[in-house]
C-alpha positions as CSV (number, residue, x, y, z in Angstrom):
1,L,-5.7,66.7,-14.6
2,I,-7.8,66.2,-11.5
3,F,-5.9,65.0,-8.4
4,I,-8.0,63.5,-5.6
5,M,-6.1,63.4,-2.4
6,R,-7.4,60.8,0.0
7,L,-6.9,61.8,3.6
8,Q,-5.1,58.9,5.4
9,E,-7.2,57.7,8.5
10,F,-5.5,57.6,11.8
11,V,-6.5,56.8,15.3
12,T,-4.3,58.1,18.2
13,V,-5.0,56.5,21.7
14,L,-3.2,57.5,24.8
15,V,-3.6,55.7,28.1
16,R,-2.4,58.2,30.8
17,D,-2.9,59.9,34.1
18,P,-3.4,56.9,36.5
19,R,-5.3,57.9,39.6
20,T,-6.2,56.0,42.8
21,Q,-9.8,56.0,43.5
22,K,-11.4,54.9,46.7
23,E,-14.1,52.3,46.3
24,D,-15.0,52.0,50.0
25,S,-13.0,52.4,53.4
26,W,-11.1,49.2,52.7
27,H,-10.7,49.0,48.9
28,S,-9.1,51.2,46.4
29,Y,-8.2,50.8,42.7
30,I,-6.4,52.7,39.8
31,D,-8.0,54.1,36.8
32,Y,-6.6,55.5,33.7
33,E,-7.6,58.2,31.3
34,I,-8.2,56.9,27.7
35,F,-7.7,59.8,25.2
36,I,-8.8,59.4,21.5
37,H,-8.0,61.6,18.6
38,T,-9.0,60.3,15.2
39,N,-10.3,61.3,11.8
40,S,-11.7,57.7,11.3
41,M,-15.2,57.3,9.9
42,C,-15.7,54.4,12.3
43,F,-15.8,56.9,15.3
44,T,-18.8,58.9,16.3
45,R,-16.6,61.5,18.1
46,K,-13.3,62.6,16.8
47,T,-11.8,63.3,20.2
48,S,-12.9,61.9,23.6
49,C,-11.5,61.0,27.0
50,V,-12.8,58.7,29.6
51,R,-11.6,56.8,32.7
52,R,-11.5,53.1,32.9
53,R,-10.0,50.7,35.4
54,F,-8.3,47.4,34.8
55,R,-11.2,45.0,35.3
56,E,-13.1,46.9,32.6
57,F,-10.3,46.3,30.2
58,V,-10.6,42.7,31.1
59,W,-14.3,42.6,30.4
60,L,-13.8,44.4,27.0
61,R,-11.2,41.8,25.8
62,Q,-13.6,39.0,26.8
63,R,-16.4,40.5,24.9
64,L,-14.4,41.4,21.9
65,Q,-12.9,37.8,21.8
66,S,-16.4,36.3,22.1
67,N,-17.6,38.2,19.0
68,A,-14.6,37.7,16.9
69,V,-13.6,34.1,17.5
70,L,-11.2,33.8,14.6
71,I,-9.2,36.7,15.7
72,Q,-6.4,36.2,18.3
73,L,-6.6,39.3,20.4
74,P,-3.6,40.9,22.0
75,E,-3.0,40.1,25.6
76,L,-3.5,42.6,28.6
77,P,-0.8,43.1,31.0
78,S,-0.8,40.2,33.3
79,K,-2.7,40.5,36.6
80,T,-0.1,39.7,39.2
81,P,-0.8,39.3,42.8
82,F,2.3,41.3,43.4
83,F,0.9,44.4,41.7
84,N,1.5,47.4,44.1
85,M,-0.6,50.4,43.3
86,N,1.8,52.5,45.4
87,N,4.8,51.4,43.1
88,P,5.1,53.9,40.3
89,H,7.0,51.3,38.2
90,H,4.1,48.8,38.5
91,V,1.6,51.4,37.7
92,D,3.4,52.7,34.6
93,H,4.2,49.2,33.3
94,R,0.4,48.3,33.4
95,R,-0.4,51.7,31.8
96,Q,2.0,51.0,28.9
97,G,0.5,47.4,28.6
98,L,-3.0,48.9,28.3
99,Q,-2.0,51.4,25.8
100,E,-0.3,48.8,23.5
101,F,-3.4,46.5,23.9
102,L,-5.7,49.4,22.7
103,E,-3.3,50.5,19.9
104,K,-3.3,46.8,18.4
105,I,-7.1,46.5,18.8
106,L,-7.8,49.8,16.9
107,Q,-5.8,48.6,13.9
108,D,-8.3,45.8,13.3
109,A,-11.2,46.7,11.1
110,L,-13.5,43.8,12.4
111,L,-12.8,44.9,16.1
112,L,-13.5,48.5,15.2
113,S,-17.0,47.4,14.1
114,D,-17.9,46.3,17.6
115,S,-20.2,48.8,19.4
116,R,-18.9,47.8,22.8
117,L,-15.4,49.0,21.9
118,H,-16.8,52.5,21.0
119,L,-18.9,52.7,24.2
120,F,-15.8,51.7,26.2
121,L,-13.6,54.4,24.5
122,Q,-16.2,57.2,24.3
123,T,-18.6,57.0,27.2
124,Q,-18.4,56.2,30.9
125,L,-21.1,53.7,30.9
126,S,-20.6,50.5,33.1
127,P,-20.0,47.2,31.4
128,E,-23.7,46.2,32.3
129,D,-25.0,49.4,30.7
130,M,-22.8,48.9,27.6
131,E,-24.2,45.3,27.3
132,A,-27.7,46.5,27.6
133,C,-27.2,49.4,25.0
134,V,-25.6,47.0,22.5
135,S,-28.5,44.5,23.0
136,G,-31.1,47.2,22.3
137,Q,-32.4,47.2,25.9
138,T,-32.0,50.9,26.4
139,K,-33.9,53.9,25.2
140,Y,-30.7,55.4,23.8
141,S,-28.6,54.2,20.9
142,V,-24.8,53.7,20.9
143,A,-24.5,57.0,19.1
144,D,-26.9,58.7,21.5
145,A,-24.8,57.5,24.4
146,I,-21.6,58.8,23.0
147,H,-23.0,62.2,22.1
148,K,-24.7,62.6,25.4
149,F,-21.5,61.8,27.2
150,A,-19.6,64.3,25.2
151,S,-22.0,67.0,25.9
152,L,-22.1,66.3,29.6
153,N,-18.3,66.1,29.7
154,R,-17.9,69.5,27.9
155,R,-20.3,71.3,30.3
156,F,-18.5,69.9,33.4
157,P,-15.7,72.3,33.7
158,I,-18.1,75.3,33.3
159,E,-20.4,74.0,36.0
160,D,-17.4,73.7,38.3
161,E,-16.3,77.2,37.5
162,E,-19.7,78.5,38.3
163,K,-19.8,76.7,41.8
164,K,-16.5,78.3,42.6
165,K,-17.9,81.7,41.8
166,G,-20.5,80.9,44.3
167,K,-23.5,80.5,42.0
168,N,-25.3,78.1,44.2
169,D,-28.7,79.2,43.1
170,V,-29.0,76.3,40.6
171,D,-30.3,73.2,42.2
172,S,-30.1,70.8,39.2
173,D,-26.7,69.7,38.2
174,S,-25.7,66.9,35.7
175,E,-28.0,64.5,37.4
176,S,-31.0,66.1,35.8
177,S,-29.4,65.9,32.3
178,S,-28.2,62.3,32.6
179,S,-31.5,61.0,30.8
180,G,-30.9,57.5,32.0
181,L,-27.4,57.0,30.5
182,G,-26.3,54.8,33.3
183,P,-24.2,56.1,36.4
184,S,-23.3,59.4,34.6
185,D,-23.0,61.8,37.6
186,D,-20.1,60.3,39.5
187,S,-18.3,58.7,36.7
188,I,-18.3,61.6,34.2
189,S,-16.9,63.9,37.0
190,C,-13.7,61.8,37.1
191,G,-13.4,61.9,33.3
192,C,-11.6,64.7,31.5
193,K,-12.2,67.2,34.3
194,A,-8.4,67.4,34.8
195,R,-8.2,70.3,32.2
196,P,-8.9,73.5,34.1
197,A,-11.8,75.5,33.0
198,S,-9.7,78.6,32.7
199,E,-8.0,77.0,29.7
200,E,-11.2,76.6,27.8
201,S,-12.0,79.6,25.9
């Protein structure tokens, strides 16, 4: 007898680590780390983490809804004028709402086929750059963008460690390897860099 075991597909998504980012001298916003771990064939990368702010979630929901008219998408946590980014309860309530939103979306096979969702979850491209990529207006494909972000992201802690050791003889940093994948330098630096380089063996 031959037994064929079919591996159950799973997608784990965590929305965590809210951080306040300064936009300019007057404005600040909070972004959240989105961590993905999966064995699903739908995903180019099996693990990834990026940082996204609330308005990018709003954009994602609008785009997914316009492409899947017959599906009623889950709601985002409501955008209230009383939201206070200095109130931990407000911030955590929004974080939980964003996580529930993604958990529900990732259970829908039709939504999982939307390239915008994968670019949102596995690159740090802006909404404009994601739109351009999906529309075929960029030199790189969706898979290229995801692989490029992953490779840049992996290298970041090592580059930081070298700078700490005083190796300042290298002029070109991640800017030179961005190859036109949108605003990679600033945005990737606030991605998964939270994990200290010393932990990476």
